[in-house]
C-alpha positions, 0 to 999 in steps of 0.5 A: 500500500502506497501513501496515495492509495491510503489517502484515496481509500480514506476519502472514498470511505469517508464519502460513502459514510457521508452518502449514507448520512444523507440518506438518513437525513432524508429519512428523518425529513431533512430533504433539502440538506440531504439533497445538497449533501448528496450532490456535494459528496457524490462530486467529491467521490467521483472527483477522487476516483477520476483524479486517482485513475488519471494518475495511475494511468499516466504512471502505467504509461510511463512505466510500460512505454518505450520513450525515446530517452529510455532504452527498450526492455528487450535490449536490456534483457539481451545484455544481461544474458 
């Protein structure tokens, strides 16, 4: 587990708890505040997932791509033999 995965997991867990809290508020009759809270929390959860997925995609592209300034992996493995 990396630090960023721990932060993302915490934010997602926190968002899920707040979503259930908005359902509870709607159940007890506070529909106006529940609706506002739901919209805010869903935007936060989707934002966290979107940013983390973009970061992970760019990291994987960087690791697994043959950049011009980076030697190809096949050439490196042939030199080791």
